[in-house]
Backbone as XML, in Angstrom:
<?xml version="1.0"?>
<chain id="A" units="angstrom">
  <residue number="1" name="UNK">
    <atom name="N" x="92.863" y="115.202" z="85.455"/>
    <atom name="CA" x="92.907" y="114.351" z="86.535"/>
    <atom name="C" x="94.422" y="114.114" z="86.726"/>
  </residue>
  <residue number="2" name="UNK">
    <atom name="N" x="94.975" y="113.977" z="87.926"/>
    <atom name="CA" x="96.381" y="113.741" z="88.223"/>
    <atom name="C" x="96.733" y="112.364" z="87.624"/>
  </residue>
  <residue number="3" name="UNK">
    <atom name="N" x="98.057" y="112.273" z="87.330"/>
    <atom name="CA" x="98.601" y="111.000" z="86.817"/>
    <atom name="C" x="99.064" y="110.072" z="87.973"/>
  </residue>
  <residue number="4" name="UNK">
    <atom name="N" x="98.149" y="110.015" z="88.818"/>
    <atom name="CA" x="98.290" y="108.923" z="89.954"/>
    <atom name="C" x="97.374" y="107.947" z="90.098"/>
  </residue>
  <residue number="5" name="UNK">
    <atom name="N" x="97.470" y="106.956" z="90.387"/>
    <atom name="CA" x="96.494" y="105.979" z="90.332"/>
    <atom name="C" x="95.533" y="105.940" z="91.620"/>
  </residue>
  <residue number="6" name="UNK">
    <atom name="N" x="94.401" y="105.553" z="91.575"/>
    <atom name="CA" x="93.506" y="105.647" z="92.411"/>
    <atom name="C" x="94.016" y="104.917" z="93.772"/>
  </residue>
  <residue number="7" name="UNK">
    <atom name="N" x="94.442" y="103.757" z="93.551"/>
    <atom name="CA" x="94.943" y="102.999" z="94.758"/>
    <atom name="C" x="96.017" y="103.746" z="95.460"/>
  </residue>
  <residue number="8" name="UNK">
    <atom name="N" x="97.147" y="104.291" z="94.662"/>
    <atom name="CA" x="98.192" y="105.001" z="95.218"/>
    <atom name="C" x="97.785" y="106.000" z="95.941"/>
  </residue>
  <residue number="9" name="UNK">
    <atom name="N" x="96.611" y="106.759" z="95.714"/>
    <atom name="CA" x="96.161" y="107.905" z="96.584"/>
    <atom name="C" x="95.621" y="107.553" z="97.705"/>
  </residue>
  <residue number="10" name="UNK">
    <atom name="N" x="94.820" y="106.395" z="97.967"/>
    <atom name="CA" x="94.364" y="105.948" z="99.136"/>
    <atom name="C" x="95.536" y="105.473" z="99.903"/>
  </residue>
  <residue number="11" name="UNK">
    <atom name="N" x="96.528" y="104.560" z="99.434"/>
    <atom name="CA" x="97.641" y="104.129" z="100.057"/>
    <atom name="C" x="98.321" y="105.261" z="100.688"/>
  </residue>
  <residue number="12" name="UNK">
    <atom name="N" x="98.575" y="106.331" z="100.015"/>
    <atom name="CA" x="99.379" y="107.349" z="100.565"/>
    <atom name="C" x="98.573" y="108.328" z="101.571"/>
  </residue>
  <residue number="13" name="UNK">
    <atom name="N" x="97.271" y="108.187" z="101.547"/>
    <atom name="CA" x="96.490" y="108.707" z="102.593"/>
    <atom name="C" x="96.540" y="107.951" z="103.923"/>
  </residue>
  <residue number="14" name="UNK">
    <atom name="N" x="96.478" y="106.522" z="103.732"/>
    <atom name="CA" x="96.540" y="105.738" z="104.879"/>
    <atom name="C" x="98.024" y="105.694" z="105.432"/>
  </residue>
  <residue number="15" name="UNK">
    <atom name="N" x="99.133" y="105.772" z="104.735"/>
    <atom name="CA" x="100.321" y="106.162" z="105.333"/>
    <atom name="C" x="100.618" y="107.314" z="106.227"/>
  </residue>
  <residue number="16" name="UNK">
    <atom name="N" x="99.839" y="108.504" z="105.557"/>
    <atom name="CA" x="99.934" y="109.593" z="106.340"/>
    <atom name="C" x="99.050" y="109.620" z="107.528"/>
  </residue>
  <residue number="17" name="UNK">
    <atom name="N" x="98.059" y="108.891" z="107.614"/>
    <atom name="CA" x="97.240" y="108.823" z="108.765"/>
    <atom name="C" x="98.070" y="107.992" z="109.825"/>
  </residue>
  <residue number="18" name="UNK">
    <atom name="N" x="98.798" y="106.863" z="109.353"/>
    <atom name="CA" x="99.708" y="106.087" z="110.294"/>
    <atom name="C" x="100.802" y="106.953" z="110.978"/>
  </residue>
  <residue number="19" name="UNK">
    <atom name="N" x="101.343" y="107.942" z="109.970"/>
    <atom name="CA" x="102.286" y="108.903" z="110.398"/>
    <atom name="C" x="101.888" y="109.635" z="111.502"/>
  </residue>
  <residue number="20" name="UNK">
    <atom name="N" x="100.619" y="110.258" z="111.299"/>
    <atom name="CA" x="100.093" y="111.028" z="112.392"/>
    <atom name="C" x="99.836" y="110.496" z="113.661"/>
  </residue>
  <residue number="21" name="UNK">
    <atom name="N" x="99.370" y="109.278" z="113.536"/>
    <atom name="CA" x="99.031" y="108.447" z="114.662"/>
    <atom name="C" x="100.394" y="108.104" z="115.641"/>
  </residue>
  <residue number="22" name="UNK">
    <atom name="N" x="101.537" y="107.888" z="114.902"/>
    <atom name="CA" x="102.576" y="107.554" z="115.472"/>
    <atom name="C" x="103.083" y="108.810" z="116.120"/>
  </residue>
  <residue number="23" name="UNK">
    <atom name="N" x="103.160" y="110.078" z="115.473"/>
    <atom name="CA" x="103.502" y="111.194" z="116.093"/>
    <atom name="C" x="102.907" y="111.595" z="117.310"/>
  </residue>
  <residue number="24" name="UNK">
    <atom name="N" x="101.461" y="111.432" z="117.128"/>
    <atom name="CA" x="100.524" y="111.712" z="118.345"/>
    <atom name="C" x="100.978" y="110.668" z="119.575"/>
  </residue>
  <residue number="25" name="UNK">
    <atom name="N" x="101.446" y="109.604" z="119.388"/>
    <atom name="CA" x="101.922" y="108.588" z="120.481"/>
    <atom name="C" x="103.125" y="109.034" z="121.106"/>
  </residue>
  <residue number="26" name="UNK">
    <atom name="N" x="103.976" y="109.410" z="120.072"/>
    <atom name="CA" x="105.325" y="109.916" z="120.483"/>
    <atom name="C" x="105.156" y="111.141" z="121.305"/>
  </residue>
  <residue number="27" name="UNK">
    <atom name="N" x="104.327" y="112.079" z="121.118"/>
    <atom name="CA" x="103.999" y="113.176" z="121.775"/>
    <atom name="C" x="103.444" y="112.942" z="123.128"/>
  </residue>
  <residue number="28" name="UNK">
    <atom name="N" x="102.632" y="111.935" z="123.191"/>
    <atom name="CA" x="102.184" y="111.652" z="124.387"/>
    <atom name="C" x="103.073" y="111.045" z="125.570"/>
  </residue>
  <residue number="29" name="UNK">
    <atom name="N" x="103.977" y="110.370" z="124.905"/>
    <atom name="CA" x="105.057" y="109.651" z="125.730"/>
    <atom name="C" x="106.038" y="110.858" z="126.282"/>
  </residue>
  <residue number="30" name="UNK">
    <atom name="N" x="106.256" y="111.819" z="125.314"/>
    <atom name="CA" x="107.323" y="112.796" z="125.777"/>
    <atom name="C" x="106.518" y="113.705" z="126.902"/>
  </residue>
  <residue number="31" name="UNK">
    <atom name="N" x="105.139" y="113.994" z="126.667"/>
    <atom name="CA" x="104.379" y="114.705" z="127.603"/>
    <atom name="C" x="104.178" y="114.069" z="128.907"/>
  </residue>
  <residue number="32" name="UNK">
    <atom name="N" x="104.220" y="112.810" z="128.889"/>
    <atom name="CA" x="104.265" y="111.957" z="130.155"/>
    <atom name="C" x="105.570" y="112.025" z="130.797"/>
  </residue>
  <residue number="33" name="UNK">
    <atom name="N" x="106.707" y="112.237" z="130.181"/>
    <atom name="CA" x="107.932" y="112.274" z="130.706"/>
    <atom name="C" x="108.168" y="113.674" z="131.140"/>
  </residue>
  <residue number="34" name="UNK">
    <atom name="N" x="107.204" y="114.649" z="131.209"/>
    <atom name="CA" x="107.410" y="116.041" z="131.164"/>
    <atom name="C" x="108.551" y="116.711" z="130.374"/>
  </residue>
  <residue number="35" name="UNK">
    <atom name="N" x="108.766" y="116.063" z="129.109"/>
    <atom name="CA" x="109.590" y="116.648" z="128.082"/>
    <atom name="C" x="108.554" y="117.429" z="127.117"/>
  </residue>
  <residue number="36" name="UNK">
    <atom name="N" x="108.138" y="118.554" z="127.661"/>
    <atom name="CA" x="106.981" y="119.355" z="126.778"/>
    <atom name="C" x="107.448" y="119.761" z="125.595"/>
  </residue>
  <residue number="37" name="UNK">
    <atom name="N" x="108.943" y="120.293" z="125.516"/>
    <atom name="CA" x="109.364" y="120.800" z="124.265"/>
    <atom name="C" x="109.273" y="119.682" z="123.217"/>
  </residue>
  <residue number="38" name="UNK">
    <atom name="N" x="109.907" y="118.523" z="123.433"/>
    <atom name="CA" x="109.671" y="117.306" z="122.455"/>
    <atom name="C" x="108.282" y="116.829" z="122.132"/>
  </residue>
  <residue number="39" name="UNK">
    <atom name="N" x="107.727" y="117.029" z="123.162"/>
    <atom name="CA" x="106.249" y="116.650" z="123.109"/>
    <atom name="C" x="105.305" y="117.730" z="122.120"/>
  </residue>
  <residue number="40" name="UNK">
    <atom name="N" x="105.670" y="118.750" z="122.254"/>
    <atom name="CA" x="104.947" y="119.871" z="121.540"/>
    <atom name="C" x="105.503" y="119.681" z="119.947"/>
  </residue>
  <residue number="41" name="UNK">
    <atom name="N" x="106.734" y="119.258" z="119.862"/>
    <atom name="CA" x="107.160" y="119.076" z="118.504"/>
    <atom name="C" x="106.603" y="117.981" z="117.638"/>
  </residue>
  <residue number="42" name="UNK">
    <atom name="N" x="106.486" y="116.806" z="118.557"/>
    <atom name="CA" x="105.724" y="115.811" z="118.034"/>
    <atom name="C" x="104.369" y="116.039" z="117.629"/>
  </residue>
  <residue number="43" name="UNK">
    <atom name="N" x="103.677" y="116.838" z="118.486"/>
    <atom name="CA" x="102.240" y="117.214" z="118.355"/>
    <atom name="C" x="102.157" y="118.151" z="116.879"/>
  </residue>
  <residue number="44" name="UNK">
    <atom name="N" x="103.114" y="119.085" z="116.744"/>
    <atom name="CA" x="103.078" y="119.743" z="115.642"/>
    <atom name="C" x="103.309" y="118.882" z="114.406"/>
  </residue>
  <residue number="45" name="UNK">
    <atom name="N" x="104.252" y="117.971" z="114.332"/>
    <atom name="CA" x="104.384" y="117.087" z="113.398"/>
    <atom name="C" x="103.129" y="116.122" z="113.049"/>
  </residue>
  <residue number="46" name="UNK">
    <atom name="N" x="102.477" y="115.784" z="114.108"/>
    <atom name="CA" x="101.112" y="115.098" z="114.185"/>
    <atom name="C" x="100.125" y="115.780" z="113.254"/>
  </residue>
  <residue number="47" name="UNK">
    <atom name="N" x="100.044" y="116.873" z="113.664"/>
    <atom name="CA" x="99.317" y="118.031" z="112.842"/>
    <atom name="C" x="99.426" y="118.082" z="111.588"/>
  </residue>
  <residue number="48" name="UNK">
    <atom name="N" x="100.612" y="118.212" z="111.172"/>
    <atom name="CA" x="101.031" y="118.314" z="109.758"/>
    <atom name="C" x="100.726" y="117.006" z="108.872"/>
  </residue>
  <residue number="49" name="UNK">
    <atom name="N" x="101.014" y="115.869" z="109.706"/>
    <atom name="CA" x="100.691" y="114.682" z="109.051"/>
    <atom name="C" x="99.116" y="114.544" z="108.821"/>
  </residue>
  <residue number="50" name="UNK">
    <atom name="N" x="98.507" y="114.921" z="109.788"/>
    <atom name="CA" x="97.028" y="114.715" z="109.744"/>
    <atom name="C" x="96.442" y="115.730" z="108.715"/>
  </residue>
  <residue number="51" name="UNK">
    <atom name="N" x="96.948" y="116.870" z="108.453"/>
    <atom name="CA" x="96.428" y="117.797" z="107.600"/>
    <atom name="C" x="96.827" y="117.201" z="106.163"/>
  </residue>
  <residue number="52" name="UNK">
    <atom name="N" x="98.002" y="116.769" z="105.907"/>
    <atom name="CA" x="98.274" y="116.071" z="104.664"/>
    <atom name="C" x="97.512" y="114.603" z="104.310"/>
  </residue>
  <residue number="53" name="UNK">
    <atom name="N" x="97.221" y="113.945" z="105.317"/>
    <atom name="CA" x="96.352" y="112.760" z="105.222"/>
    <atom name="C" x="94.893" y="113.194" z="104.762"/>
  </residue>
  <residue number="54" name="UNK">
    <atom name="N" x="94.569" y="114.219" z="105.309"/>
    <atom name="CA" x="92.964" y="114.796" z="105.041"/>
    <atom name="C" x="93.104" y="115.068" z="103.471"/>
  </residue>
  <residue number="55" name="UNK">
    <atom name="N" x="94.018" y="116.000" z="103.149"/>
    <atom name="CA" x="94.201" y="116.457" z="101.679"/>
    <atom name="C" x="94.257" y="115.122" z="100.805"/>
  </residue>
  <residue number="56" name="UNK">
    <atom name="N" x="94.996" y="114.164" z="101.119"/>
    <atom name="CA" x="95.136" y="112.955" z="100.368"/>
    <atom name="C" x="93.756" y="112.377" z="100.299"/>
  </residue>
  <residue number="57" name="UNK">
    <atom name="N" x="93.065" y="112.243" z="101.420"/>
    <atom name="CA" x="91.831" y="111.553" z="101.482"/>
    <atom name="C" x="90.750" y="112.169" z="100.497"/>
  </residue>
  <residue number="58" name="UNK">
    <atom name="N" x="90.734" y="113.380" z="100.770"/>
    <atom name="CA" x="89.868" y="114.260" z="99.781"/>
    <atom name="C" x="90.327" y="113.915" z="98.341"/>
  </residue>
  <residue number="59" name="UNK">
    <atom name="N" x="91.437" y="113.913" z="97.896"/>
    <atom name="CA" x="92.026" y="113.819" z="96.499"/>
    <atom name="C" x="91.489" y="112.172" z="96.276"/>
  </residue>
  <residue number="60" name="UNK">
    <atom name="N" x="91.603" y="111.483" z="97.081"/>
    <atom name="CA" x="91.134" y="109.915" z="96.895"/>
    <atom name="C" x="89.633" y="109.976" z="96.479"/>
  </residue>
  <residue number="61" name="UNK">
    <atom name="N" x="88.842" y="110.687" z="97.359"/>
    <atom name="CA" x="87.431" y="110.656" z="97.114"/>
    <atom name="C" x="87.047" y="111.355" z="95.883"/>
  </residue>
  <residue number="62" name="UNK">
    <atom name="N" x="87.702" y="112.307" z="95.371"/>
    <atom name="CA" x="87.716" y="113.245" z="94.302"/>
    <atom name="C" x="87.733" y="112.249" z="93.033"/>
  </residue>
  <residue number="63" name="UNK">
    <atom name="N" x="88.923" y="111.525" z="93.124"/>
    <atom name="CA" x="89.263" y="110.600" z="92.017"/>
    <atom name="C" x="88.265" y="109.429" z="91.804"/>
  </residue>
  <residue number="64" name="UNK">
    <atom name="N" x="87.691" y="108.793" z="93.218"/>
    <atom name="CA" x="86.732" y="107.716" z="93.414"/>
    <atom name="C" x="85.580" y="108.108" z="92.503"/>
  </residue>
  <residue number="65" name="UNK">
    <atom name="N" x="85.133" y="109.487" z="92.868"/>
    <atom name="CA" x="83.862" y="109.871" z="92.203"/>
    <atom name="C" x="84.085" y="109.960" z="90.606"/>
  </residue>
  <residue number="66" name="UNK">
    <atom name="N" x="85.198" y="110.329" z="90.128"/>
    <atom name="CA" x="85.405" y="110.544" z="88.769"/>
    <atom name="C" x="85.403" y="109.183" z="88.071"/>
  </residue>
  <residue number="67" name="UNK">
    <atom name="N" x="85.855" y="108.352" z="88.722"/>
    <atom name="CA" x="86.039" y="106.971" z="88.149"/>
    <atom name="C" x="84.662" y="106.266" z="88.262"/>
  </residue>
  <residue number="68" name="UNK">
    <atom name="N" x="83.906" y="106.582" z="89.306"/>
    <atom name="CA" x="82.398" y="105.998" z="89.336"/>
    <atom name="C" x="81.672" y="106.530" z="88.278"/>
  </residue>
  <residue number="69" name="UNK">
    <atom name="N" x="81.730" y="107.766" z="87.924"/>
    <atom name="CA" x="80.951" y="108.301" z="86.845"/>
    <atom name="C" x="81.475" y="107.831" z="85.507"/>
  </residue>
  <residue number="70" name="UNK">
    <atom name="N" x="82.822" y="107.294" z="85.202"/>
    <atom name="CA" x="83.219" y="106.713" z="84.190"/>
    <atom name="C" x="82.903" y="105.218" z="83.799"/>
  </residue>
  <residue number="71" name="UNK">
    <atom name="N" x="82.663" y="104.706" z="84.983"/>
    <atom name="CA" x="82.538" y="103.217" z="84.823"/>
    <atom name="C" x="80.916" y="102.937" z="84.636"/>
  </residue>
  <residue number="72" name="UNK">
    <atom name="N" x="80.686" y="102.138" z="83.454"/>
    <atom name="CA" x="79.343" y="101.953" z="83.137"/>
    <atom name="C" x="78.632" y="100.868" z="84.253"/>
  </residue>
  <residue number="73" name="UNK">
    <atom name="N" x="77.484" y="101.290" z="84.714"/>
    <atom name="CA" x="76.953" y="100.774" z="85.693"/>
    <atom name="C" x="75.809" y="99.762" z="85.200"/>
  </residue>
  <residue number="74" name="UNK">
    <atom name="N" x="75.736" y="98.455" z="85.722"/>
    <atom name="CA" x="74.791" y="97.300" z="85.183"/>
    <atom name="C" x="73.643" y="97.796" z="85.885"/>
  </residue>
  <residue number="75" name="UNK">
    <atom name="N" x="72.503" y="97.673" z="85.131"/>
    <atom name="CA" x="71.097" y="97.817" z="85.628"/>
    <atom name="C" x="70.600" y="96.595" z="86.184"/>
  </residue>
  <residue number="76" name="UNK">
    <atom name="N" x="70.213" y="96.700" z="87.407"/>
    <atom name="CA" x="69.531" y="95.498" z="88.217"/>
    <atom name="C" x="68.100" y="95.273" z="87.505"/>
  </residue>
  <residue number="77" name="UNK">
    <atom name="N" x="67.921" y="94.106" z="87.072"/>
    <atom name="CA" x="66.540" y="93.789" z="86.497"/>
    <atom name="C" x="65.617" y="93.101" z="87.557"/>
  </residue>
  <residue number="78" name="UNK">
    <atom name="N" x="66.316" y="92.471" z="88.705"/>
    <atom name="CA" x="65.472" y="91.836" z="89.469"/>
    <atom name="C" x="65.216" y="90.264" z="89.046"/>
  </residue>
  <residue number="79" name="UNK">
    <atom name="N" x="65.619" y="89.986" z="87.953"/>
    <atom name="CA" x="65.461" y="88.782" z="87.380"/>
    <atom name="C" x="66.582" y="87.826" z="87.574"/>
  </residue>
  <residue number="80" name="UNK">
    <atom name="N" x="66.399" y="86.521" z="87.746"/>
    <atom name="CA" x="67.609" y="85.618" z="87.973"/>
    <atom name="C" x="67.615" y="84.890" z="86.543"/>
  </residue>
  <residue number="81" name="UNK">
    <atom name="N" x="68.824" y="84.478" z="86.353"/>
    <atom name="CA" x="69.109" y="83.533" z="85.223"/>
    <atom name="C" x="68.607" y="82.023" z="85.582"/>
  </residue>
  <residue number="82" name="UNK">
    <atom name="N" x="68.194" y="81.450" z="84.671"/>
    <atom name="CA" x="67.843" y="80.051" z="84.637"/>
    <atom name="C" x="68.908" y="79.268" z="84.103"/>
  </residue>
  <residue number="83" name="UNK">
    <atom name="N" x="69.171" y="78.285" z="84.924"/>
    <atom name="CA" x="70.140" y="77.220" z="84.646"/>
    <atom name="C" x="69.744" y="76.317" z="83.545"/>
  </residue>
</chain>
């Protein structure tokens, strides 16, 4: 397992999703101004950020699954404690 915390992996994935969204917005602005070359570059950057975000999300999911298997689960008995 990588030497990265579960939280840090999720945090990095969220940051990359935000970067991708920002790049998409920037691309849209440039396309609206008919600056298609710059818009294309922002679209390309957005795709790269989206791909990295997806990879980070997949890693976070994998780590979550490993941690879930390692954490002992309490069995639900359906009984309530009396005070």
